[in-house]
C-alpha positions in Angstrom: 123.6 113.5 26.1 120.6 112.6 27.8 120.2 112.5 31.9 118.2 110.3 33.3 114.6 110.8 35.1 114.8 111.7 38.6 111.7 112.5 40.8 112.1 115.9 41.8 111.7 115.8 45.3 111.6 119.4 47.4 113.5 119.9 50.6 111.3 118.9 53.5 113.2 120.2 56.4 113.0 117.8 59.7 110.4 118.8 62.6 112.6 120.4 65.2 112.2 120.6 68.9 111.1 123.5 70.4 114.0 125.7 71.8 111.9 127.4 74.1 111.8 125.8 77.8 108.8 128.2 79.1 106.2 125.7 79.6 108.9 123.3 81.3 110.3 125.8 83.5 106.8 126.8 85.1 106.3 123.5 85.4 109.1 123.4 87.7 108.2 126.6 89.5 104.9 125.2 90.2 106.4 121.8 91.5 108.5 123.2 93.7 105.6 125.7 95.1 103.7 122.5 95.6 106.1 121.3 98.0 104.8 123.9 100.7 102.0 125.6 99.5 98.4 124.0 98.5 99.9 120.8 97.1 96.9 119.7 95.2 96.5 122.9 92.6 99.8 123.8 92.2 101.0 120.0 91.9 98.6 119.1 89.6 98.8 122.8 87.3 102.7 121.5 87.2 102.1 118.1 85.8 99.6 119.5 83.5 102.7 122.4 82.3 105.2 119.3 82.4 103.1 116.7 80.1 102.3 119.7 77.6 106.2 120.6 77.6 106.7 117.1 77.1 104.7 116.4 74.3 106.3 119.4 72.5 109.3 118.1 72.9 110.9 120.8 75.1 114.2 119.1 76.6 113.2 120.0 80.2 109.7 118.6 80.2 110.5 115.3 81.7 112.2 117.1 84.4 108.7 119.4 84.9 106.7 116.5 85.0 108.9 114.6 87.7 109.6 117.7 90.2 105.5 118.3 89.7 104.9 114.9 90.8 107.4 114.8 93.6 106.2 118.3 94.3 102.5 116.7 94.7 103.3 113.6 96.8 105.8 115.2 99.0 103.5 118.4 99.6 100.2 116.0 100.5 102.4 113.8 103.0 104.3 116.9 104.7 100.5 118.9 105.1 99.2 115.5 106.3 102.0 115.0 108.8 102.1 119.0 109.8 97.9 119.1 110.1 98.3 115.7 112.2 101.1 117.3 114.7 98.5 119.8 115.1 95.5 118.1 116.4 97.6 115.9 118.6 97.0 112.6 117.0 
């Protein structure tokens, strides 16, 4: 008895998303710090970490990106309001 000729294809596992959320957590922490301290520095660093985490497929990458953007914007607005109040304008 003969068997039909099937092409022998090796098993290729599907790439799995990165199970680690290290960059995402760093991005979230930087975004939270940006609310009160130096929003341009910490907010932009958080956005970069969140973008890299999202491109790596980390589960919390989009959350880190959102928190960092919010921290940058709200921190800048809060800083503007506080310093305008200190000037008395």
